[in-house]
C-alpha positions as CSV (number, residue, x, y, z in Angstrom):
1,M,5.0,-15.2,9.2
2,E,7.2,-18.3,9.3
3,N,8.9,-17.3,6.1
4,I,10.1,-13.9,7.4
5,P,11.3,-15.8,9.7
6,I,9.2,-14.8,12.7
7,Y,8.2,-17.9,14.5
8,H,6.8,-16.6,17.8
9,F,4.5,-13.7,16.8
10,D,1.2,-14.4,15.0
11,P,2.3,-18.0,14.2
12,G,0.5,-19.5,11.2
13,H,-0.7,-16.2,9.9
14,T,0.0,-14.5,6.6
15,A,1.9,-11.2,6.3
16,L,2.4,-8.6,3.7
17,R,6.1,-7.8,3.3
18,L,7.1,-4.4,1.8
19,I,10.7,-4.3,0.6
20,S,11.9,-0.7,0.4
21,V,14.7,0.7,-1.6
22,P,17.8,1.2,0.6
23,L,18.7,4.8,1.3
24,F,22.4,3.8,1.9
25,K,24.8,0.9,2.1
26,I,25.6,-0.8,5.4
27,P,29.0,-2.4,6.3
28,I,27.6,-5.9,6.6
29,N,27.9,-8.9,4.2
30,F,25.0,-11.3,3.7
31,P,26.2,-14.4,1.8
32,T,24.0,-15.0,-1.2
33,D,20.9,-13.5,0.4
34,F,18.6,-11.0,-1.3
35,L,19.7,-8.5,1.3
36,E,23.2,-8.6,-0.2
37,N,21.8,-7.5,-3.6
38,L,20.0,-4.6,-2.0
39,N,23.0,-3.6,-0.1
40,R,25.6,-3.9,-2.9
41,D,24.2,-1.0,-5.0
42,P,21.2,0.8,-3.6
43,S,21.3,3.3,-6.5
44,A,20.5,0.5,-8.9
45,Y,16.9,0.4,-7.6
46,S,14.4,3.0,-8.8
47,Y,12.2,4.9,-6.4
48,K,8.5,4.5,-6.8
49,C,5.7,5.8,-4.6
50,V,2.4,4.2,-3.6
51,D,-0.3,5.7,-1.5
52,I,-0.6,4.0,2.0
53,T,-4.4,3.9,1.6
54,D,-3.9,1.7,-1.4
55,L,-1.7,-0.6,0.6
56,I,-4.2,-0.9,3.3
57,E,-6.9,-1.8,0.9
58,L,-4.6,-4.5,-0.7
59,A,-3.8,-5.9,2.7
60,K,-7.5,-6.1,3.6
61,R,-8.3,-7.8,0.3
62,W,-5.6,-10.4,1.0
63,S,-6.8,-10.9,4.6
64,V,-3.4,-10.4,6.1
65,R,-3.0,-9.6,9.8
66,A,0.6,-8.3,9.8
67,I,2.5,-5.8,7.6
68,F,6.3,-6.2,7.6
69,L,8.8,-3.6,6.4
70,D,11.7,-5.6,4.8
71,G,15.0,-4.6,3.3
72,I,18.1,-2.6,4.4
73,E,17.2,-0.5,7.4
74,P,13.6,0.4,6.2
75,L,13.0,2.2,9.5
76,S,15.4,5.0,8.3
77,I,12.8,6.0,5.6
78,P,11.6,9.6,6.2
79,Y,8.2,9.8,7.9
80,I,8.0,6.1,8.3
81,D,6.7,6.5,11.8
82,V,3.6,8.3,10.4
83,C,3.0,5.5,7.9
84,L,3.4,2.8,10.6
85,K,1.0,4.6,13.0
86,E,-1.6,4.8,10.2
87,L,-1.3,1.0,9.7
88,K,-1.6,0.4,13.4
89,D,-4.6,2.7,13.7
90,V,-6.6,0.5,11.3
91,G,-5.7,-2.7,13.2
92,F,-2.6,-4.2,11.6
93,H,0.2,-5.7,13.5
94,V,3.4,-3.9,12.3
95,G,6.9,-5.3,12.2
96,A,10.2,-4.4,10.6
97,R,13.7,-5.7,9.8
98,T,16.8,-4.0,11.0
99,Q,20.5,-4.6,10.8
100,G,21.1,-2.6,13.9
101,V,23.3,0.1,12.3
102,I,20.8,2.9,12.4
103,S,20.4,4.9,15.5
104,S,18.9,2.8,18.3
105,K,16.9,6.0,19.2
106,T,14.9,5.6,16.0
107,V,13.8,2.1,17.1
108,M,13.3,3.0,20.7
109,E,11.0,5.9,19.9
110,L,8.8,3.6,17.8
111,V,8.8,1.1,20.8
112,D,7.9,3.8,23.3
113,N,5.0,5.0,21.2
114,S,3.7,1.4,20.8
115,I,4.0,1.5,17.0
116,L,6.1,-1.5,16.5
117,D,4.8,-5.0,17.4
118,F,7.8,-7.1,16.4
119,L,11.3,-6.7,15.1
120,L,13.7,-8.9,13.2
121,V,17.4,-8.2,13.7
122,D,20.0,-9.4,11.2
123,V,23.5,-10.2,12.5
124,S,26.4,-11.2,10.3
125,P,29.3,-12.0,12.6
126,E,31.7,-13.2,9.9
127,G,30.6,-10.4,7.5
128,Y,31.2,-7.1,9.4
129,F,33.5,-4.8,7.5
130,D,34.8,-3.1,10.7
131,V,34.9,-3.6,14.4
132,E,33.0,-0.4,15.1
133,T,29.9,-1.7,13.3
134,K,30.1,-5.0,15.2
135,I,30.2,-3.2,18.5
136,T,27.2,-1.0,17.5
137,V,25.1,-4.0,16.6
138,Y,25.9,-5.9,19.7
139,N,25.1,-2.9,21.9
140,F,21.8,-2.5,20.0
141,L,20.9,-6.1,20.8
142,R,21.7,-5.6,24.5
143,E,19.5,-2.4,24.5
144,L,16.6,-4.3,23.0
145,T,16.5,-6.7,26.0
146,S,15.3,-3.8,28.1
147,T,12.1,-3.4,26.1
148,D,9.0,-5.5,25.9
149,L,9.0,-5.5,22.1
150,H,8.9,-9.0,20.5
151,V,12.3,-9.5,19.0
152,E,13.8,-12.4,17.0
153,V,17.4,-12.5,15.7
154,V,18.7,-14.0,12.5
155,V,22.4,-14.9,12.3
156,H,23.8,-15.0,8.7
157,M,26.6,-17.5,8.2
158,D,28.3,-18.8,5.0
159,V,29.3,-22.1,6.7
160,E,28.7,-23.5,10.2
161,K,30.8,-21.6,12.7
162,P,29.2,-22.1,16.2
163,P,31.8,-20.1,18.2
164,L,30.8,-16.9,16.4
165,L,27.5,-17.1,18.3
166,V,29.0,-16.6,21.8
167,P,28.8,-12.8,21.9
168,I,25.4,-12.8,20.3
169,I,24.1,-15.2,22.9
170,N,25.6,-13.1,25.7
171,N,23.6,-10.1,24.4
172,I,20.2,-11.7,24.0
173,R,19.9,-14.4,26.7
174,K,18.6,-11.9,29.3
175,R,15.3,-12.0,27.3
176,N,15.8,-15.5,25.9
177,I,15.2,-14.0,22.4
178,P,14.5,-16.7,19.7
179,L,17.6,-17.2,17.6
180,H,17.6,-18.2,13.9
181,I,20.9,-19.4,12.4
182,K,20.9,-19.2,8.6
183,V,23.7,-21.2,7.0
184,Y,24.0,-20.7,3.2
185,N,26.6,-23.3,2.4
186,P,26.3,-26.0,5.1
187,K,29.2,-28.5,5.2
188,G,27.1,-31.1,7.0
189,L,27.9,-30.5,10.7
190,G,24.2,-30.6,11.4
191,Y,22.4,-28.6,14.2
192,N,23.8,-30.4,17.2
193,P,26.9,-28.2,17.6
194,F,24.6,-25.1,17.7
195,L,22.2,-26.8,20.2
196,K,25.2,-27.8,22.4
197,L,26.4,-24.2,22.5
198,T,23.0,-22.5,23.1
199,S,21.2,-25.1,25.3
200,R,22.2,-23.5,28.6
201,S,21.3,-19.9,27.6
202,L,18.4,-20.0,25.1
203,D,15.2,-22.0,24.9
204,Y,14.3,-21.3,21.2
205,V,17.0,-22.0,18.6
206,Y,16.3,-22.7,14.9
207,V,18.9,-23.7,12.3
208,H,18.1,-23.0,8.6
209,A,20.6,-25.0,6.7
210,G,19.0,-27.0,3.9
211,G,18.8,-30.7,4.8
212,F,20.5,-30.0,8.2
213,S,17.7,-27.7,9.4
214,L,15.9,-27.6,12.8
215,L,12.7,-25.6,12.5
216,D,10.5,-27.1,15.2
217,T,9.6,-25.4,18.6
218,I,10.4,-27.8,21.5
219,C,9.3,-27.3,25.1
220,P,12.5,-26.2,27.0
221,N,11.4,-28.2,30.0
222,C,10.1,-31.6,28.9
223,K,11.2,-31.5,25.2
224,N,7.7,-32.0,23.9
225,Y,7.2,-30.8,20.3
226,I,5.1,-27.7,20.5
227,A,5.2,-26.5,16.9
228,I,6.2,-28.5,13.8
229,R,7.3,-26.6,10.6
230,E,8.3,-27.4,7.1
231,R,10.1,-24.5,5.4
232,G,7.6,-21.6,5.6
233,V,4.6,-23.7,6.7
234,L,3.4,-24.2,10.2
235,V,2.1,-27.8,10.1
236,K,0.9,-28.1,13.7
237,L,1.0,-26.2,16.9
238,E,-0.3,-27.5,20.2
239,L,-0.6,-25.3,23.3
240,A,-2.7,-25.6,26.4
241,E,-4.5,-22.7,28.0
242,D,-2.4,-19.6,28.8
243,L,0.1,-20.6,26.1
244,K,1.5,-23.5,28.2
245,C,3.0,-26.9,27.2
246,P,0.2,-29.4,27.2
247,K,2.4,-32.0,28.8
248,C,4.3,-30.2,31.6
249,G,2.6,-26.8,31.8
250,T,5.7,-24.7,31.0
251,R,4.9,-21.3,29.6
252,I,5.9,-21.1,26.0
253,L,7.0,-17.8,24.4
254,F,4.3,-17.0,21.8
255,R,2.7,-13.6,21.2
256,G,0.0,-12.0,19.0
257,E,-2.7,-14.1,17.5
258,I,-2.1,-17.9,17.6
259,S,-3.1,-20.2,14.8
260,K,-2.7,-24.0,15.0
261,M,-1.5,-24.2,11.5
262,T,-0.9,-22.3,8.3
263,P,-4.3,-22.0,6.4
264,R,-4.7,-24.8,3.8
265,R,-5.6,-22.2,1.2
266,V,-2.2,-20.5,1.7
267,V,-0.3,-23.8,1.5
268,R,-2.2,-24.7,-1.6
269,E,-1.5,-21.4,-3.3
270,T,2.1,-20.9,-2.3
271,R,3.5,-24.4,-1.4
272,G,5.1,-22.7,1.6
273,E,7.1,-20.2,-0.5
274,V,7.0,-16.5,-0.5
275,I,5.0,-15.0,-3.4
276,W,6.8,-12.0,-4.8
277,Y,5.0,-9.2,-6.7
278,H,6.4,-6.2,-8.5
279,L,4.5,-3.0,-7.6
280,K,3.3,-2.7,-11.2
281,A,1.7,-6.2,-11.0
282,L,-0.6,-5.0,-8.3
283,P,-3.8,-2.9,-8.4
284,L,-2.0,0.2,-7.0
285,R,-1.6,3.7,-8.1
286,I,2.2,4.1,-8.7
287,R,4.1,7.3,-9.4
288,N,7.6,8.5,-9.4
289,C,8.8,10.0,-6.1
């Protein structure tokens, strides 16, 4: 889960990520991220179909707890609500990525029907192609704060530009949503400028910037280290009863099933990295759509 990155839902557990072929391009730029390749030319990717019962059997065989729909607006896929409900009915936690440019009604209907468990929202403040898209995304963030859905936000930046976070913070601080800041070409400012900007509004801020990263969860009250992470590995997580800080008793935002660390088997097999499989490399029945 930490590799998605979702840090506060099902921590320390493995997830099956399903990257779907984009149905359209979106007016957002993701510097050197795999999302940029998907978004640049959706027609370059061929459509293949796989039966959902096969995916369920695969997920059970791999002992994953959560299934995550990844890519460019995967919730826009026709009949995706039916598929997600089937996954939920057999006991999986279900999450998805969104860039916030699809209709918020689509997401809210899934939330109202208790189909989605968690949502990752991509924001690219220096990469919007038009002001209208930027406004749509920020309005979407504000609307999400009225739900009980577990939400985490990833800001995509080419270099460190802390001031660009201000409107994003203003739209998520009502729920104190965990914020991930992904810097692709860090210039060495470190994470202190980000912490200085966010400390009064947000309790959980993570900076992904190579050697300048801050990936640990710290108690917002006493600054005790609650969770220690190395790249995509949860090394250690310490919580008292009722998800409280063991030192000061402050309630820490975690949801789902809590694990104290990423299973050693997973660390041994993956070294903390995502394992990517092509559909044809898996024991699935594949056909053209």
